[in-house]
Residue, then its C-alpha position, 0 to 999 in steps of 0.5 A: x517479504x511475506x512477512x509485509x505482504x500479510x500486512x495486506x488485505x483485499x476484501x471485497x467488502x472493503x474499498x470494493x476488494x482494492x488492496x489496503x493496509x489490513x484493519x484500515x481503509x487506506x488503499x495501497x494505491x494511496x500510498x504508493x501514489x504519495x510517494x511517487x508524488x514526492x511526499x516523504x515517508x514521514x509526511x504519509x505517516x502524518x497524513x494517516x496516524x493509523x500507518x505504521x512504517x512497516x505499512x509503506x513498507x508494505x505497500x511498495x513490497x506488493x507493488x514489487x510483486x504486481x510488477x513482477x506478475x504482469x506488465x502495465x502499458x505507458 
């Protein structure tokens, strides 16, 4: 999983410091929102041609890591 997390970048000068796929301005939250809305990986890859399959895996791994660290009231 550590290899996947290396694909994530958090830079205060890019997307206001939100987690993005390294080398892009595609936020992890955008990928997760698409997955949560029922879009397939293929749909996401088609919508964001600079993404790779591993970037989607990295976004999921990042979300899993966050879920281990805190809870969200729903």
